[in-house]
N, C-alpha and C positions, 0 to 999 in steps of 0.2 A: 489476507494472508501474505506474509513476507517470504519471498523465495530467495534462497541463497544459492550462489553458483558454487561449483565444485572447488574453486580455489579459496573460498572463504573459510573462516573458522566455523566448523560444524559441530554442534553439540546435541545432546538428547532433546527431543521436542522440536528441533528445527526441521524445516522442509527444504530439501536441496533439489534444485532443478538440474536434472541430468540431461545433457544434450549430446547428440550424435550427428556427425556430418558425413554425407555420402557424395562422392564425386565420380566422374567418369575418368577414362584414361588420361585425358588432357588436364585433369584437375579442376574441372568445372562442376560446381554444385548441381546435382541432378536429383529430382524426385524419384523415389523407388516405385516399383510396379504396384506395391501395396504397403500398408503400414509395417514397419519392422517389428521384430520381437526383441525384448530386453530380458537379460538375466543378471541378477544382482547377487554377488557372493561376498560373504563376510571375510575377515582376514584369515580365518582358519581354512577357507575354501568351501565351506558349506553354503549351498545355495539357499537364499531366503525368499527370492522372488524369481519366477519365470522357469523356462522361457515363456513369455506371454506378450501379447500386443495390447492387452487391456490396460488402459490408462495412458498409452502412448498417443501423443498428439503432434500435429504438423505445425512447425513454427514459421518456416519460410522455405524457399526452394532448397531441397537437399538437407534440411535441418529438422530434426525431430527431437521431441522432449518427453521427459517423464519426471513427475514430481514424487520424490521418495520422502516419507515422513520418518525421521530417525526415532526409533523406539527407545523407551527408558532402559531396556535391557540389552540394547545393541552393543556389540563389542567395540572397544577402542581399536584404532589402527587403520590400515589402508584397505578400503573396500573396492571391489571391481564391478564395473557394469559392462556387460557384453551385449553387442547389438548385432542382429542378423537380418538380412533382407534380400530382395531380388531386384536387380537393376538391369533393365533391358534383357530379361531372361537369364541373367547370370547372377549367381549368389555373391553377395558382398557382406562384409562384416566390419565392425568397428569396436574398439575397446578403450575404456578410460578408467580412471580411478578417482576416488575422493577419500578424505581422511576424516574420521570421527575422533575428535580430540578429548571429549569428556562425556561421562555418563553419571547418573546418580548411583550406580552400582559398579564401582571401578574394577573389582577383582573377579570379572566374569568372562575374561577374554578368550580362554581356550578350554582347559579341562577343569576349571574350578579351583585349581591350586594356585597359590601365590608364588610368583617367580621373582628372582632377583631383577631389579630394574623396573618392576611394575609400579605404576603411579598409585600410591596408597590413598590419595584423595584426602579431603578434609571431612571430619565427622564432628559437626557442631550442632547444638540445639538451635531452635528457632530464635530464642533470646540471644544466644551468642552471635548468630548470623545477623540479626538486626543491629547489634552493637558493632560488629565488624563492618557492616555496610556504612554506618555513620562514620567510622574511622576511614574507610576507603574513600568516601566523598571528599573529606578534607585532604587526604593523602594525594589523591589525583589532582586536586587544585594546587597543592604545594609543588608538585612535580610537573604540572601541565602536561600530563602524559596521554590524554585522550585526543584523538584526531580522526579525520576522515580523508580518504584519498579517492580521486576520480580516475577511472580508466574506461576504455571502450571495450565492449565485449565483441564477440565474433560478428554480431549484427550491426555494429557501429553505435550501439546505445551506450550512454553514459551510465556507469554503475558506481555507486558509492560503497566502499569497503572500509572496515576498521583498520586503522594503522596506529594503534596505541603503542607507546614506547615500552610500557610494561604490561604484561598480561595480568589477569586477575589473580592467578595462582602466585605469580611473583610478588604482587603487592601484599597478598595475605601472608606469604612467607616472611616478608619484611616486618609486618605487624607482629607476627608470632615471635620473631627474633627480638623485637623491641620489648614486648611484654616479658619475655624471658630475662632480658637484661634488667628490666624493672624489678623483677622478682629476685634477682641475684645480687644486686649492688645497692648498698654495701653489705646488706645481710638478707637472708632468705625470707621470702613471703610466698604465699600461695594464691595470688589473684588469678582469675581466669576471665575470659571474654564474657562469661555469664554474669559477672559482677557489674551490673548496669550502673550503679551509683559511682563505683570506682572508675569505670570507663568515661563517665561524664565529667567527673572531677579532674581526672588526669588525662583528659583527651589530648591536650597539646603535647605533653611529654611523650606519650606513646607514639603519636604521629611523628614527632621530631626524631625519635629513634629510628623509625621506619624510613624516614627521608635520608638519614645518614647511611643506612644500609643500601638504599637505592643509588645514592650518589657514588658510593665506593664501588658498587658493582659495574657502573658505567665508566668510571674514570680510566680504568685500564684499557677498555675497548677504545675509548676516544684517543688514548695515547698511540695506539697502533694506526690510527687514521691520519695522524698529523705528520706532515713531511714538508720539506722546502721545495718550492718551485723555482726553476731556473730557466731563463729564456734569453739567449744571446748576452749572457753576463748579468742580466737583471734578475735579482733574486727576490722572491716574495715568501714571507713566512706567515702562514695563516695563524690566527689567534690560537693560543694554546688552551683549548677548551679543557683538556685533562688537568692542566695546572690550576685553572680556575676552579674546577670541581674538587680537586684535591685540597686546595686552600680552604674552600668553603667547608668541605667535609671535616678537615682537621680542626678548624675554628669552632664549628658547631659541635664537634665531639666533646671538646673540653667543656663547653657551656652545658651540653646535655648531661654529662657526668656530674657536674657541679650541682645542677638543679636536682638531678636524681638523688644524690646523696642528701641534700637538704630535705627533700620530701621524705625519704625513707627514715631519716633520723626522727622525724615527727611521727612515724608509724612503727617505731621500734617495738617489738614484742617484749614480754617479760623475759629476763634471763633464765636460761635452763639451769637445772641443778638447784643451788641454794638461792632461790628467787624470792618472790613476794609471798609464796604459799608453800608451806612445808608441813609434813605430818610429824616432824620431830620437834619436841619441846625442850630438848637438852642441848641444842647447839649453842655456841657462843654468839651473842648478838654482834660482836665486833666482826665476826667472819661474814655474817650476812651483810653488814654495812660495807665491808670491803668489796664484797661481790657486787653490790649495787654501784659503788663508786667506779669499779672497773668497767661496768656496763653503762656508766653515765646515766644511771637511773635514780629516781627519788624513791624513798620508801612509800 
């Protein structure tokens, strides 16, 4: 079982290791007279566990732990864990927090009503999710957005945490934007992520559109980080990452739109109105021919 610490991204189904530290007046870690009790409260303030010492275990001198399994129905937001114990005959306490970022049932955080600013989540079928995951794999490779970082915990142990540039929600949002652009330019279509054959055939153009959105989202942030360094008259100008990103984004956008228009011209639907099929037998054939010519269609 993989344990996550309270500073990591915690989602439904994860197990988070909650730790509490107890010290004396001098700040030295000290063991309690007995195991402490823990109380866990959800963002609304309702207590879901405790106060109880069942499940609490001793990690090292003055440090105790409790493993909490995040349920599928647990609310999003900041959770609190309160600890109480007795040290040398005197009551002591400790309190910490952890954040649950996502659940499979997003709109259940307080009273059951949807509020402004709530995360609506994504509602896709299993087929759509499989297709999106394939697109995500390519998109992550294009952006090189996945990574791990090492830091030391309170016990001096090396802990690996995710340090991705883009979250999964962000990447999926970029793919949604790309598919919407595909459906809108230069004429409307109604493709969805459930169209497996379409996702396979036009995999690259959908990913390219998502890459453009990702680059444009970071270019402005990079611009704010760039500045000139000066030391005793010697100036150093860091590489303008934002300019490189903007140049790549602008060039790729023109190429993306050109390819997109060429693809959609070959997928052009029949013209509406006086098209290839009509129930009228009295209309003039020249009108129908003119309609087809305007739509660049053959009979």
